[in-house]
C-alpha positions as CSV (number, residue, x, y, z in Angstrom):
1,M,-65.8,-204.2,-76.3
2,T,-65.7,-201.7,-73.3
3,E,-69.0,-200.7,-72.0
4,L,-69.3,-196.6,-71.5
5,L,-70.8,-195.7,-68.1
6,P,-72.5,-192.5,-67.4
7,P,-70.5,-189.9,-65.4
8,T,-70.7,-190.1,-61.6
9,R,-71.6,-187.2,-59.4
10,T,-67.7,-187.1,-58.4
11,D,-66.8,-186.7,-62.0
12,R,-69.2,-183.7,-62.7
13,V,-68.0,-182.0,-59.6
14,R,-64.3,-182.2,-60.9
15,A,-65.5,-181.0,-64.3
16,V,-66.9,-177.9,-62.8
17,V,-64.0,-177.2,-60.4
18,L,-61.7,-177.3,-63.7
19,V,-63.7,-174.8,-65.5
20,L,-63.8,-172.4,-62.6
21,V,-59.9,-172.6,-62.2
22,L,-59.4,-171.9,-65.9
23,L,-61.8,-168.9,-65.8
24,A,-59.8,-167.4,-62.9
25,V,-56.4,-167.9,-64.7
26,F,-57.9,-166.2,-67.9
27,A,-59.0,-163.4,-65.7
28,G,-55.8,-162.9,-64.0
29,V,-54.0,-162.6,-67.4
30,A,-56.3,-160.1,-68.6
31,A,-55.8,-158.0,-65.6
32,I,-52.0,-158.0,-66.0
33,V,-52.3,-157.0,-69.7
34,D,-54.5,-154.1,-68.6
35,S,-52.1,-152.9,-66.0
36,L,-49.3,-152.5,-68.6
37,G,-50.9,-149.4,-70.4
38,D,-50.7,-148.3,-73.8
39,E,-47.1,-146.7,-73.7
40,P,-44.6,-148.0,-71.4
41,T,-41.6,-146.1,-70.4
42,V,-38.2,-147.7,-70.5
43,V,-34.7,-146.6,-69.3
44,V,-31.9,-146.7,-71.9
45,Q,-28.5,-146.6,-70.7
46,S,-25.4,-146.3,-73.0
47,T,-23.0,-149.1,-72.4
48,G,-20.5,-147.9,-75.1
49,S,-21.5,-150.9,-77.4
50,G,-24.4,-151.5,-79.7
51,D,-25.5,-148.9,-82.3
52,D,-28.9,-148.0,-80.7
53,D,-27.5,-147.1,-77.2
54,L,-28.5,-143.6,-75.9
55,V,-27.0,-141.6,-73.4
56,G,-28.7,-142.4,-70.0
57,S,-32.1,-141.0,-70.1
58,T,-35.7,-142.3,-69.6
59,V,-37.7,-142.1,-72.9
60,P,-41.1,-143.0,-73.9
61,T,-41.2,-145.8,-76.4
62,G,-44.5,-144.2,-77.8
63,P,-44.1,-141.6,-80.6
64,L,-42.2,-138.2,-80.0
65,E,-43.8,-135.1,-81.1
66,G,-42.4,-131.5,-81.7
67,S,-40.6,-129.1,-83.9
68,F,-37.6,-126.9,-83.3
69,L,-34.7,-125.2,-85.2
70,V,-30.9,-125.9,-84.7
71,S,-28.8,-122.9,-85.7
72,G,-25.3,-121.7,-85.7
73,S,-21.9,-122.8,-87.3
74,S,-21.7,-123.5,-91.0
75,T,-18.9,-126.0,-90.2
76,V,-20.8,-128.1,-87.6
77,Y,-23.8,-127.9,-89.8
78,P,-23.3,-131.2,-91.8
79,I,-22.7,-133.2,-88.7
80,V,-26.2,-132.1,-87.3
81,L,-28.0,-132.1,-90.5
82,K,-27.0,-135.9,-91.0
83,Q,-28.0,-136.7,-87.3
84,A,-31.3,-134.9,-87.7
85,E,-32.0,-136.6,-90.8
86,E,-31.4,-140.0,-89.2
87,F,-33.3,-139.1,-86.1
88,G,-36.2,-138.0,-88.1
89,D,-36.3,-141.4,-90.0
90,R,-37.1,-143.0,-86.6
91,N,-39.3,-140.2,-85.2
92,G,-41.7,-138.9,-87.9
93,G,-43.6,-136.9,-85.4
94,V,-40.6,-134.6,-84.7
95,A,-39.7,-132.0,-87.4
96,I,-36.1,-130.6,-86.9
97,S,-34.7,-127.7,-89.2
98,V,-31.1,-127.3,-89.2
99,E,-29.3,-124.0,-90.7
100,G,-25.8,-122.8,-90.7
101,P,-25.5,-118.9,-90.7
102,G,-22.4,-119.0,-88.5
103,S,-21.6,-119.4,-84.9
104,G,-22.1,-115.8,-84.1
105,D,-25.5,-115.5,-85.5
106,G,-26.4,-118.6,-83.9
107,A,-25.2,-117.5,-80.5
108,R,-27.5,-114.5,-80.9
109,K,-30.6,-116.6,-81.7
110,F,-29.7,-118.8,-79.0
111,C,-29.0,-116.3,-76.1
112,A,-32.4,-114.8,-77.1
113,G,-34.1,-117.8,-76.5
114,E,-35.1,-118.5,-80.1
115,V,-33.7,-121.7,-80.7
116,P,-33.2,-124.6,-78.1
117,I,-29.9,-125.9,-79.8
118,A,-27.1,-123.9,-81.6
119,N,-23.7,-125.0,-82.8
120,A,-20.4,-123.4,-82.8
121,S,-17.0,-123.9,-84.3
122,R,-15.4,-122.2,-81.2
123,L,-16.4,-121.6,-77.6
124,Y,-18.8,-118.9,-76.9
125,K,-17.4,-115.5,-76.4
126,E,-17.6,-113.6,-73.1
127,E,-20.0,-111.1,-74.4
128,E,-22.2,-113.8,-75.9
129,I,-22.4,-115.5,-72.5
130,E,-23.3,-112.1,-70.9
131,I,-26.2,-112.0,-73.3
132,C,-27.5,-115.4,-72.5
133,E,-27.0,-114.8,-68.6
134,A,-29.2,-111.5,-69.0
135,N,-31.9,-113.3,-70.9
136,G,-32.0,-116.1,-68.3
137,I,-30.7,-118.5,-70.7
138,E,-28.8,-121.5,-69.0
139,F,-26.9,-123.6,-71.5
140,I,-25.1,-127.1,-71.4
141,E,-21.8,-126.8,-73.5
142,L,-20.9,-130.1,-75.4
143,R,-17.7,-130.5,-77.2
144,R,-18.7,-132.5,-80.5
145,G,-15.5,-133.2,-82.7
146,I,-12.4,-131.8,-84.1
147,D,-11.7,-129.8,-87.3
148,G,-8.7,-128.5,-89.1
149,I,-9.3,-125.1,-90.5
150,T,-7.8,-125.8,-94.2
151,V,-6.1,-123.3,-96.3
152,I,-7.0,-123.6,-99.9
153,T,-6.3,-122.5,-103.4
154,S,-7.5,-123.3,-106.9
155,A,-6.8,-126.8,-108.2
156,E,-5.0,-125.2,-111.1
157,N,-2.5,-123.1,-108.7
158,D,0.7,-124.9,-109.1
159,M,2.8,-122.0,-107.6
160,I,2.1,-122.5,-104.1
161,D,2.5,-125.6,-102.0
162,C,3.0,-124.6,-98.4
163,V,2.3,-121.6,-96.3
164,S,3.5,-120.6,-92.9
165,F,1.7,-118.6,-90.1
166,N,3.9,-115.7,-90.9
167,D,3.2,-116.0,-94.7
168,L,-0.6,-116.0,-94.0
169,Y,-0.1,-113.0,-91.7
170,A,1.6,-111.2,-94.7
171,L,-1.1,-112.1,-97.1
172,L,-4.3,-111.9,-94.8
173,S,-3.8,-109.7,-91.8
174,D,-5.1,-106.2,-91.7
175,E,-1.5,-105.1,-92.3
176,A,-2.0,-106.5,-95.9
177,F,-5.2,-104.5,-96.7
178,G,-5.3,-103.4,-100.2
179,S,-2.8,-105.7,-101.7
180,D,-4.0,-107.8,-104.8
181,S,-1.0,-109.8,-105.7
182,W,0.8,-112.5,-103.8
183,S,4.2,-110.4,-104.5
184,D,2.6,-107.6,-102.4
185,A,3.4,-109.6,-99.2
186,N,7.1,-109.5,-99.9
187,A,7.2,-106.0,-98.5
188,I,6.1,-107.5,-95.2
189,T,7.9,-110.8,-95.2
190,A,11.2,-108.8,-96.2
191,A,11.0,-107.7,-92.4
192,W,12.1,-111.0,-91.3
193,D,13.8,-112.3,-94.4
194,G,10.7,-114.4,-94.9
195,T,9.2,-116.1,-98.0
196,T,9.6,-114.4,-101.5
197,F,6.2,-114.9,-103.4
198,P,5.6,-114.8,-107.0
199,D,4.1,-111.9,-108.8
200,I,0.6,-113.6,-109.5
201,P,-2.8,-112.1,-108.8
202,L,-4.2,-112.7,-105.3
203,E,-8.1,-113.1,-104.9
204,I,-9.3,-114.0,-101.4
205,F,-12.6,-115.9,-100.5
206,A,-13.2,-116.7,-97.0
207,P,-15.7,-116.6,-94.1
208,G,-16.9,-113.3,-92.7
209,Q,-16.8,-111.9,-89.2
210,E,-20.1,-113.7,-88.1
211,S,-18.4,-117.1,-88.7
212,G,-16.7,-119.1,-86.1
213,T,-14.2,-120.0,-88.5
214,Y,-13.2,-116.6,-89.0
215,D,-12.6,-116.2,-85.2
216,S,-10.8,-119.3,-85.0
217,F,-8.4,-118.5,-88.0
218,A,-7.7,-115.0,-86.5
219,E,-7.0,-116.5,-82.9
220,I,-4.8,-119.5,-84.1
221,V,-3.0,-117.8,-87.0
222,I,-3.0,-113.9,-86.8
223,D,-3.0,-113.8,-83.0
224,A,-0.1,-116.2,-82.9
225,V,2.1,-113.9,-85.0
226,H,0.8,-110.8,-83.1
227,A,2.1,-112.5,-80.0
228,G,5.4,-113.5,-81.0
229,K,4.8,-117.4,-81.1
230,T,6.0,-118.0,-84.6
231,G,9.6,-116.8,-84.1
232,L,9.4,-113.2,-85.1
233,D,10.6,-110.4,-83.0
234,T,7.7,-108.4,-81.7
235,E,9.6,-106.2,-79.8
236,S,11.3,-104.5,-82.6
237,R,8.3,-104.5,-85.0
238,E,4.5,-104.0,-84.3
239,F,2.0,-106.7,-85.6
240,V,-1.6,-106.5,-85.9
241,D,-4.0,-109.0,-84.5
242,S,-6.9,-108.5,-87.1
243,I,-7.6,-109.7,-90.6
244,R,-8.1,-107.6,-93.5
245,N,-11.7,-107.1,-94.6
246,D,-11.4,-106.2,-98.2
247,Y,-12.1,-109.8,-99.6
248,T,-14.9,-111.7,-100.8
249,A,-16.7,-112.9,-97.6
250,S,-19.4,-115.4,-97.1
251,T,-21.0,-117.5,-94.5
252,N,-21.9,-120.1,-97.2
253,D,-19.0,-122.6,-97.4
254,T,-20.1,-123.5,-100.9
255,V,-20.0,-120.0,-102.2
256,I,-16.4,-119.7,-100.9
257,L,-15.4,-122.8,-102.7
258,Q,-16.9,-121.5,-105.8
259,G,-14.9,-118.4,-105.6
260,I,-11.8,-120.6,-105.0
261,E,-12.5,-122.3,-108.1
262,S,-13.1,-119.4,-110.3
263,S,-9.7,-117.6,-109.6
264,R,-6.5,-119.7,-110.6
265,F,-4.5,-117.9,-107.9
266,S,-7.2,-117.6,-105.2
267,L,-6.6,-118.1,-101.5
268,G,-9.0,-118.7,-98.5
269,W,-9.8,-121.1,-95.6
270,V,-12.7,-123.2,-94.8
271,G,-13.5,-126.4,-92.5
272,Y,-11.7,-129.7,-93.3
273,A,-14.8,-131.4,-94.5
274,F,-15.7,-129.0,-97.0
275,A,-12.0,-128.5,-98.3
276,Q,-11.5,-132.4,-98.6
277,E,-14.8,-132.6,-100.7
278,A,-13.4,-129.8,-102.9
279,S,-10.3,-131.5,-103.3
280,D,-11.8,-134.7,-104.1
281,G,-13.8,-133.1,-106.7
282,G,-10.9,-131.4,-108.4
283,T,-12.0,-128.0,-107.6
284,A,-9.5,-126.8,-104.9
285,R,-6.2,-127.5,-103.5
286,M,-5.5,-128.0,-99.8
287,L,-2.0,-126.4,-99.0
288,A,0.2,-127.8,-96.3
289,V,1.0,-125.4,-93.2
290,S,3.9,-124.7,-91.0
291,K,3.6,-122.9,-87.7
292,G,7.0,-121.1,-88.2
293,D,9.2,-120.2,-91.3
294,G,11.2,-123.3,-92.3
295,G,9.2,-125.5,-90.1
296,A,7.6,-128.9,-91.2
297,C,4.9,-128.4,-93.8
298,V,1.9,-130.5,-92.5
299,E,-0.9,-131.5,-94.9
300,P,-4.4,-131.5,-93.1
301,S,-5.8,-135.2,-92.7
302,P,-7.9,-137.0,-90.0
303,E,-4.6,-138.3,-88.5
304,T,-2.7,-134.9,-88.4
305,I,-5.7,-133.0,-87.2
306,A,-6.5,-135.7,-84.5
307,D,-2.9,-135.5,-83.2
308,A,-2.7,-131.8,-83.5
309,S,0.4,-131.9,-85.9
310,F,-1.7,-130.0,-88.2
311,P,-1.3,-126.5,-86.6
312,I,-4.8,-125.0,-87.4
313,A,-6.8,-127.7,-85.7
314,R,-9.8,-126.7,-83.5
315,F,-12.7,-128.3,-81.5
316,L,-16.3,-128.0,-82.5
317,Y,-19.3,-127.5,-80.0
318,T,-23.1,-127.6,-79.5
319,Y,-24.9,-125.5,-77.0
320,V,-28.3,-126.9,-75.6
321,N,-30.8,-124.8,-73.7
322,A,-31.0,-126.2,-70.2
323,D,-34.5,-125.6,-70.0
324,A,-35.4,-127.1,-73.2
325,A,-33.3,-130.2,-72.1
326,A,-35.5,-130.4,-69.1
327,N,-38.9,-129.8,-70.5
328,D,-39.0,-130.7,-74.0
329,P,-38.8,-134.6,-74.8
330,A,-38.1,-134.2,-78.4
331,V,-35.1,-131.8,-77.9
332,T,-33.8,-134.2,-75.1
333,A,-34.2,-137.4,-77.3
334,F,-32.4,-135.6,-80.1
335,V,-29.4,-134.7,-78.2
336,D,-29.4,-138.2,-76.7
337,Y,-29.2,-139.6,-80.3
338,M,-26.4,-137.0,-81.3
339,L,-24.3,-138.6,-78.5
340,S,-25.3,-142.2,-79.0
341,D,-23.0,-144.7,-80.6
342,E,-24.8,-144.4,-83.9
343,G,-25.3,-140.7,-83.8
344,L,-21.5,-140.2,-83.1
345,N,-20.7,-142.0,-86.5
346,S,-21.9,-138.9,-88.3
347,V,-18.9,-136.8,-87.1
348,P,-16.3,-139.0,-89.3
349,A,-19.0,-139.6,-92.0
350,V,-19.1,-136.0,-93.0
351,G,-15.4,-135.5,-92.8
352,Y,-14.6,-134.4,-89.5
353,V,-12.4,-136.0,-86.6
354,D,-13.7,-138.1,-83.5
355,L,-12.9,-136.8,-80.2
356,S,-10.5,-138.7,-78.0
357,P,-12.3,-141.4,-75.7
358,V,-11.5,-139.1,-72.8
359,D,-13.0,-136.0,-74.4
360,Q,-16.1,-138.0,-75.6
361,T,-16.8,-139.6,-72.0
362,R,-16.5,-136.0,-70.7
363,T,-19.0,-134.6,-73.1
364,Q,-21.6,-137.6,-72.4
365,T,-21.0,-136.9,-68.5
366,I,-21.7,-133.2,-69.0
367,W,-24.8,-134.1,-70.8
368,S,-26.3,-136.9,-68.6
369,S,-25.5,-134.8,-65.4
370,R,-27.0,-131.6,-67.3
371,L,-23.9,-129.6,-66.2
372,T,-24.5,-125.9,-67.1
373,G,-22.2,-123.0,-67.9
374,T,-18.8,-122.7,-69.6
375,G,-15.4,-123.5,-68.4
376,Q,-15.6,-127.4,-68.6
377,W,-13.0,-127.4,-71.5
378,E,-10.6,-124.9,-70.5
């Protein structure tokens, strides 16, 4: 049996020293924890891979707070609404409202400083930019995706399958004002031995003048005919450059589609995402389009819109107030999310077409460098 001996003086000294060392270690750890603070800041740099990457910015990991309105294009509306909902799920302290009164109405609010973000289905017009400048509003212009303006009719209309730019001019330009039958266009198309349309009623449901889709349709289709880009002789005959205004116009794409459905031989145009949804639901038909008479009839699809073989393709934009981007963390974080890998999934998810990798990188560079003004996409 081993005899237990009382501790020596040396043993007692060693024990005291060990206790003091442990206390020092604990004190050092506590000091390090206190120095970290409650809300650390991290730098998140997009690498192009991973769903949660943001576009190079310093953001707090603590909760964001704020509220703001996004206005503008009804075409871009579904993209930004989806992104706002996803962003809100992660940031309960930020309340984002999204509306789609039209590109023009959104530009008026944006250039008056009423909203920090506005969407447009076209580039801002010179007069809109002048208003922004007069009000001291600097902006960051971001290209968001690609859309194909889709010509539509009722799902029950089996008389029309394809229309050319010249046909659309004869049916929808200001020269066709007052006509209420497809066959009324024959008096115009006869000037170039063009399409002969059947004698069926014509009811038009389409965007109004405050809509960017209205402006883009006029610029791409009507102006092309007016400028002689569709094979017609503009020297021997004058062509107008405006759209007729005697039709049922609305800023609400749903209202337009309801009108299209209500009339068998209707005609109109909306953004591709809305047209595709109506087509899938059996309430509208998407018509193929050719730029010139006798040309290839191209149906709108993500593929034909992306490669521009569909002749009424156009880019979509978002405008960000530069001051808000510099001083409002909630606005900055939301735009970061819109341009993140996960946020960009919303573009095809709602029916539009992704930018090319080159254009997407350019957009992200414009945002990360906070490059202001227009002209980056010309």
